[in-house]
N, CA, C and O atoms as CSV, one atom per row, in Angstrom:
chain,resi,resn,atom,element,x,y,z
A,1,MET,N,N,8.699,25.361,26.768
A,1,MET,CA,C,8.885,26.133,25.565
A,1,MET,C,C,8.561,27.596,25.877
A,1,MET,O,O,7.557,27.916,26.512
A,2,THR,N,N,9.409,28.424,25.427
A,2,THR,CA,C,9.242,29.849,25.691
A,2,THR,C,C,8.646,30.549,24.481
A,2,THR,O,O,8.525,29.976,23.398
A,3,TYR,N,N,8.281,31.801,24.698
A,3,TYR,CA,C,7.682,32.599,23.636
A,3,TYR,C,C,8.733,33.003,22.609
A,3,TYR,O,O,9.821,33.454,22.966
A,4,ARG,N,N,8.397,32.838,21.320
A,4,ARG,CA,C,9.248,33.308,20.230
A,4,ARG,C,C,8.392,34.222,19.364
A,4,ARG,O,O,7.353,33.791,18.865
A,5,PRO,N,N,8.797,35.456,19.176
A,5,PRO,CA,C,7.988,36.351,18.358
A,5,PRO,C,C,7.934,35.874,16.905
A,5,PRO,O,O,8.962,35.539,16.315
A,6,GLY,N,N,6.721,35.846,16.333
A,6,GLY,CA,C,6.539,35.450,14.944
A,6,GLY,C,C,6.544,33.954,14.706
A,6,GLY,O,O,6.469,33.523,13.556
A,7,ASP,N,N,6.629,33.140,15.761
A,7,ASP,CA,C,6.648,31.679,15.636
A,7,ASP,C,C,5.532,31.110,16.499
A,7,ASP,O,O,5.308,31.590,17.611
A,8,HIS,N,N,4.840,30.114,16.015
A,8,HIS,CA,C,3.754,29.521,16.798
A,8,HIS,C,C,4.052,28.056,17.090
A,8,HIS,O,O,4.874,27.422,16.428
A,9,LYS,N,N,3.361,27.540,18.098
A,9,LYS,CA,C,3.562,26.161,18.505
A,9,LYS,C,C,2.692,25.228,17.682
A,9,LYS,O,O,1.600,25.598,17.250
A,10,MET,N,N,3.182,24.025,17.471
A,10,MET,CA,C,2.457,22.991,16.729
A,10,MET,C,C,2.682,21.660,17.427
A,10,MET,O,O,3.520,21.540,18.321
A,11,ILE,N,N,1.914,20.664,17.000
A,11,ILE,CA,C,2.091,19.300,17.474
A,11,ILE,C,C,2.558,18.463,16.288
A,11,ILE,O,O,1.972,18.529,15.208
A,12,CYS,N,N,3.606,17.682,16.488
A,12,CYS,CA,C,4.140,16.808,15.439
A,12,CYS,C,C,3.126,15.687,15.164
A,12,CYS,O,O,2.649,15.035,16.092
A,13,ASP,N,N,2.802,15.471,13.885
A,13,ASP,CA,C,1.831,14.436,13.517
A,13,ASP,C,C,2.370,13.031,13.749
A,13,ASP,O,O,1.581,12.108,13.951
A,14,ARG,N,N,3.658,12.839,13.729
A,14,ARG,CA,C,4.233,11.505,13.891
A,14,ARG,C,C,4.500,11.161,15.350
A,14,ARG,O,O,4.170,10.061,15.793
A,15,SER,N,N,5.093,12.084,16.102
A,15,SER,CA,C,5.495,11.753,17.466
A,15,SER,C,C,4.572,12.328,18.530
A,15,SER,O,O,4.537,11.819,19.650
A,16,GLY,N,N,3.826,13.377,18.205
A,16,GLY,CA,C,2.970,14.004,19.199
A,16,GLY,C,C,3.700,15.022,20.059
A,16,GLY,O,O,3.112,15.572,20.990
A,17,PHE,N,N,4.979,15.286,19.764
A,17,PHE,CA,C,5.754,16.262,20.531
A,17,PHE,C,C,5.332,17.675,20.158
A,17,PHE,O,O,4.912,17.940,19.032
A,18,GLU,N,N,5.452,18.567,21.120
A,18,GLU,CA,C,5.183,19.982,20.869
A,18,GLU,C,C,6.439,20.598,20.248
A,18,GLU,O,O,7.557,20.289,20.660
A,19,MET,N,N,6.248,21.465,19.261
A,19,MET,CA,C,7.379,22.078,18.566
A,19,MET,C,C,6.969,23.442,18.054
A,19,MET,O,O,5.789,23.794,18.058
A,20,TYR,N,N,7.950,24.204,17.614
A,20,TYR,CA,C,7.680,25.474,16.958
A,20,TYR,C,C,7.515,25.223,15.459
A,20,TYR,O,O,8.040,24.250,14.918
A,21,ALA,N,N,6.785,26.107,14.808
A,21,ALA,CA,C,6.554,25.955,13.373
A,21,ALA,C,C,7.859,26.033,12.594
A,21,ALA,O,O,7.980,25.400,11.545
A,22,SER,N,N,8.823,26.780,13.069
A,22,SER,CA,C,10.108,26.888,12.380
A,22,SER,C,C,10.908,25.591,12.457
A,22,SER,O,O,11.837,25.396,11.673
A,23,GLU,N,N,10.564,24.706,13.384
A,23,GLU,CA,C,11.250,23.421,13.540
A,23,GLU,C,C,10.531,22.304,12.788
A,23,GLU,O,O,10.933,21.144,12.877
A,24,SER,N,N,9.477,22.637,12.051
A,24,SER,CA,C,8.674,21.601,11.385
A,24,SER,C,C,8.986,21.525,9.899
A,24,SER,O,O,9.610,22.413,9.318
A,25,ARG,N,N,8.525,20.424,9.306
A,25,ARG,CA,C,8.701,20.208,7.882
A,25,ARG,C,C,7.519,19.375,7.395
A,25,ARG,O,O,7.053,18.478,8.098
A,26,LYS,N,N,7.040,19.673,6.195
A,26,LYS,CA,C,5.886,18.956,5.653
A,26,LYS,C,C,6.366,17.808,4.779
A,26,LYS,O,O,7.249,17.986,3.940
A,27,GLU,N,N,5.775,16.614,4.980
A,27,GLU,CA,C,6.131,15.446,4.195
A,27,GLU,C,C,5.255,15.345,2.954
A,27,GLU,O,O,4.297,16.102,2.796
A,28,TRP,N,N,5.589,14.408,2.078
A,28,TRP,CA,C,4.877,14.215,0.810
A,28,TRP,C,C,3.444,13.745,1.033
A,28,TRP,O,O,2.592,13.958,0.170
A,29,ASN,N,N,3.159,13.116,2.162
A,29,ASN,CA,C,1.818,12.607,2.440
A,29,ASN,C,C,0.969,13.591,3.232
A,29,ASN,O,O,-0.134,13.247,3.656
A,30,GLY,N,N,1.467,14.820,3.441
A,30,GLY,CA,C,0.691,15.851,4.106
A,30,GLY,C,C,0.943,15.981,5.597
A,30,GLY,O,O,0.414,16.902,6.219
A,31,LEU,N,N,1.732,15.096,6.196
A,31,LEU,CA,C,2.018,15.189,7.625
A,31,LEU,C,C,3.005,16.315,7.888
A,31,LEU,O,O,3.943,16.523,7.119
A,32,ILE,N,N,2.789,17.034,8.971
A,32,ILE,CA,C,3.732,18.060,9.401
A,32,ILE,C,C,4.458,17.492,10.611
A,32,ILE,O,O,3.855,17.244,11.655
A,33,VAL,N,N,5.763,17.289,10.456
A,33,VAL,CA,C,6.558,16.607,11.476
A,33,VAL,C,C,7.766,17.449,11.853
A,33,VAL,O,O,8.107,18.417,11.174
A,34,ARG,N,N,8.412,17.056,12.961
A,34,ARG,CA,C,9.655,17.706,13.361
A,34,ARG,C,C,10.733,17.376,12.339
A,34,ARG,O,O,10.658,16.358,11.650
A,35,ARG,N,N,11.725,18.236,12.250
A,35,ARG,CA,C,12.790,18.020,11.261
A,35,ARG,C,C,13.512,16.687,11.480
A,35,ARG,O,O,13.925,16.052,10.510
A,36,ASP,N,N,13.674,16.250,12.735
A,36,ASP,CA,C,14.377,14.981,12.970
A,36,ASP,C,C,13.546,13.772,12.567
A,36,ASP,O,O,14.107,12.693,12.376
A,37,PHE,N,N,12.224,13.911,12.430
A,37,PHE,CA,C,11.359,12.788,12.056
A,37,PHE,C,C,10.976,12.791,10.582
A,37,PHE,O,O,10.268,11.891,10.132
A,38,TRP,N,N,11.426,13.777,9.827
A,38,TRP,CA,C,11.057,13.896,8.420
A,38,TRP,C,C,11.686,12.774,7.606
A,38,TRP,O,O,12.862,12.457,7.787
A,39,GLU,N,N,10.902,12.168,6.704
A,39,GLU,CA,C,11.393,11.111,5.822
A,39,GLU,C,C,11.029,11.458,4.389
A,39,GLU,O,O,9.899,11.868,4.124
A,40,PRO,N,N,11.968,11.302,3.456
A,40,PRO,CA,C,11.639,11.561,2.051
A,40,PRO,C,C,10.775,10.436,1.490
A,40,PRO,O,O,10.694,9.352,2.067
A,41,ARG,N,N,10.145,10.704,0.383
A,41,ARG,CA,C,9.330,9.684,-0.273
A,41,ARG,C,C,10.254,8.609,-0.845
A,41,ARG,O,O,11.339,8.910,-1.342
A,42,HIS,N,N,9.812,7.360,-0.769
A,42,HIS,CA,C,10.633,6.245,-1.217
A,42,HIS,C,C,10.767,6.258,-2.737
A,42,HIS,O,O,9.778,6.500,-3.429
A,43,PRO,N,N,11.965,6.003,-3.281
A,43,PRO,CA,C,12.157,6.023,-4.730
A,43,PRO,C,C,11.316,4.991,-5.484
A,43,PRO,O,O,11.018,5.190,-6.661
A,44,GLN,N,N,10.931,3.901,-4.831
A,44,GLN,CA,C,10.101,2.887,-5.491
A,44,GLN,C,C,8.734,3.442,-5.882
A,44,GLN,O,O,8.085,2.903,-6.779
A,45,ASP,N,N,8.286,4.514,-5.219
A,45,ASP,CA,C,6.991,5.111,-5.542
A,45,ASP,C,C,6.987,5.780,-6.907
A,45,ASP,O,O,5.919,6.042,-7.460
A,46,PHE,N,N,8.161,6.060,-7.460
A,46,PHE,CA,C,8.245,6.772,-8.720
A,46,PHE,C,C,8.483,5.859,-9.921
A,46,PHE,O,O,8.546,6.336,-11.054
A,47,LEU,N,N,8.614,4.564,-9.690
A,47,LEU,CA,C,8.835,3.618,-10.786
A,47,LEU,C,C,7.535,3.346,-11.528
A,47,LEU,O,O,6.457,3.315,-10.935
A,48,ARG,N,N,7.654,3.155,-12.809
A,48,ARG,CA,C,6.494,2.780,-13.612
A,48,ARG,C,C,6.568,1.287,-13.891
A,48,ARG,O,O,7.642,0.737,-14.138
A,49,ALA,N,N,5.433,0.657,-13.849
A,49,ALA,CA,C,5.388,-0.783,-14.073
A,49,ALA,C,C,5.580,-1.096,-15.552
A,49,ALA,O,O,5.140,-0.345,-16.422
A,50,VAL,N,N,6.243,-2.215,-15.820
A,50,VAL,CA,C,6.421,-2.697,-17.183
A,50,VAL,C,C,5.240,-3.608,-17.489
A,50,VAL,O,O,4.946,-4.503,-16.696
A,51,PRO,N,N,4.550,-3.409,-18.618
A,51,PRO,CA,C,3.413,-4.272,-18.916
A,51,PRO,C,C,3.853,-5.726,-19.064
A,51,PRO,O,O,4.862,-6.023,-19.704
A,52,ASP,N,N,3.099,-6.600,-18.478
A,52,ASP,CA,C,3.399,-8.022,-18.498
A,52,ASP,C,C,2.294,-8.722,-19.284
A,52,ASP,O,O,1.218,-8.990,-18.749
A,53,TYR,N,N,2.560,-9.012,-20.540
A,53,TYR,CA,C,1.554,-9.637,-21.403
A,53,TYR,C,C,1.604,-11.149,-21.216
A,53,TYR,O,O,2.521,-11.811,-21.701
A,54,GLN,N,N,0.629,-11.680,-20.521
A,54,GLN,CA,C,0.549,-13.118,-20.283
A,54,GLN,C,C,-0.661,-13.648,-21.019
A,54,GLN,O,O,-1.764,-13.697,-20.474
A,55,HIS,N,N,-0.453,-14.037,-22.237
A,55,HIS,CA,C,-1.562,-14.571,-23.006
A,55,HIS,C,C,-1.231,-15.995,-23.423
A,55,HIS,O,O,-0.065,-16.362,-23.571
A,56,VAL,N,N,-2.263,-16.778,-23.607
A,56,VAL,CA,C,-2.125,-18.164,-24.037
A,56,VAL,C,C,-2.214,-18.164,-25.555
A,56,VAL,O,O,-3.178,-17.633,-26.107
A,57,PRO,N,N,-1.225,-18.751,-26.255
A,57,PRO,CA,C,-1.235,-18.674,-27.705
A,57,PRO,C,C,-2.410,-19.404,-28.359
A,57,PRO,O,O,-2.942,-18.910,-29.353
A,58,ASP,N,N,-2.832,-20.554,-27.846
A,58,ASP,CA,C,-3.928,-21.331,-28.442
A,58,ASP,C,C,-5.043,-21.514,-27.418
A,58,ASP,O,O,-5.245,-22.616,-26.908
A,59,ALA,N,N,-5.744,-20.468,-27.125
A,59,ALA,CA,C,-6.790,-20.537,-26.100
A,59,ALA,C,C,-8.049,-21.175,-26.674
A,59,ALA,O,O,-8.467,-20.862,-27.789
A,60,ARG,N,N,-8.653,-22.084,-25.886
A,60,ARG,CA,C,-9.906,-22.726,-26.271
A,60,ARG,C,C,-10.831,-22.720,-25.065
A,60,ARG,O,O,-10.361,-22.661,-23.929
A,61,PRO,N,N,-12.145,-22.780,-25.292
A,61,PRO,CA,C,-13.058,-22.812,-24.143
A,61,PRO,C,C,-12.923,-24.126,-23.386
A,61,PRO,O,O,-12.495,-25.143,-23.934
A,62,GLU,N,N,-13.296,-24.076,-22.129
A,62,GLU,CA,C,-13.212,-25.269,-21.297
A,62,GLU,C,C,-14.238,-26.295,-21.767
A,62,GLU,O,O,-15.398,-25.960,-22.009
A,63,GLN,N,N,-13.798,-27.552,-21.894
A,63,GLN,CA,C,-14.667,-28.625,-22.372
A,63,GLN,C,C,-15.563,-29.117,-21.239
A,63,GLN,O,O,-15.221,-29.041,-20.059
A,64,ALA,N,N,-16.715,-29.620,-21.645
A,64,ALA,CA,C,-17.632,-30.202,-20.663
A,64,ALA,C,C,-17.073,-31.538,-20.195
A,64,ALA,O,O,-16.382,-32.224,-20.948
A,65,ASN,N,N,-17.372,-31.908,-18.955
A,65,ASN,CA,C,-16.923,-33.197,-18.435
A,65,ASN,C,C,-17.744,-34.310,-19.070
A,65,ASN,O,O,-18.970,-34.325,-18.962
A,66,ASN,N,N,-17.063,-35.243,-19.734
A,66,ASN,CA,C,-17.734,-36.358,-20.416
A,66,ASN,C,C,-17.440,-37.683,-19.739
A,66,ASN,O,O,-17.365,-38.721,-20.398
A,67,PHE,N,N,-17.277,-37.651,-18.452
A,67,PHE,CA,C,-16.966,-38.881,-17.724
A,67,PHE,C,C,-18.258,-39.607,-17.377
A,67,PHE,O,O,-19.261,-38.992,-17.014
A,68,ILE,N,N,-18.209,-40.936,-17.498
A,68,ILE,CA,C,-19.361,-41.764,-17.140
A,68,ILE,C,C,-19.098,-42.291,-15.737
A,68,ILE,O,O,-18.071,-42.916,-15.472
A,69,THR,N,N,-20.030,-42.030,-14.862
A,69,THR,CA,C,-19.876,-42.525,-13.496
A,69,THR,C,C,-20.959,-43.546,-13.215
A,69,THR,O,O,-22.100,-43.413,-13.658
A,70,THR,N,N,-20.584,-44.536,-12.492
A,70,THR,CA,C,-21.553,-45.545,-12.073
A,70,THR,C,C,-21.528,-45.626,-10.567
A,70,THR,O,O,-20.464,-45.599,-9.947
A,71,ALA,N,N,-22.654,-45.722,-10.007
A,71,ALA,CA,C,-22.755,-45.821,-8.547
A,71,ALA,C,C,-22.905,-47.292,-8.179
A,71,ALA,O,O,-23.682,-48.023,-8.793
A,72,ILE,N,N,-22.174,-47.700,-7.201
A,72,ILE,CA,C,-22.275,-49.075,-6.707
A,72,ILE,C,C,-23.238,-49.092,-5.554
A,72,ILE,O,O,-23.078,-48.361,-4.576
A,73,THR,N,N,-24.238,-49.929,-5.675
A,73,THR,CA,C,-25.235,-50.039,-4.619
A,73,THR,C,C,-24.944,-51.302,-3.800
A,73,THR,O,O,-24.213,-52.175,-4.267
A,74,PRO,N,N,-25.487,-51.413,-2.616
A,74,PRO,CA,C,-25.260,-52.601,-1.804
A,74,PRO,C,C,-25.768,-53.889,-2.484
A,74,PRO,O,O,-25.293,-54.981,-2.173
A,75,ASP,N,N,-26.717,-53.759,-3.397
A,75,ASP,CA,C,-27.246,-54.950,-4.082
A,75,ASP,C,C,-26.203,-55.513,-5.063
A,75,ASP,O,O,-26.224,-56.705,-5.370
A,76,ASP,N,N,-25.285,-54.650,-5.558
A,76,ASP,CA,C,-24.294,-55.095,-6.521
A,76,ASP,C,C,-23.174,-55.886,-5.862
A,76,ASP,O,O,-22.415,-56.548,-6.569
A,77,LEU,N,N,-23.038,-55.848,-4.561
A,77,LEU,CA,C,-21.944,-56.539,-3.882
A,77,LEU,C,C,-22.217,-57.963,-3.604
A,77,LEU,O,O,-21.371,-58.654,-3.035
């Protein structure tokens, strides 16, 4: 790379290549990259979520277990 008046050298954050500042571009996430490595922000990042109301119409507290258990001992056999 040769000297260019009024231009300074930089390192690309994505590739690590040496470049001039005039050949760089700043991305949405703050990285300064070469023009060939620049990527726009994905359109999915700008979507707003639709509220999803998942409620149970007849909610009741969980009942206690009322099962009767009996243990079989060797004497019962």
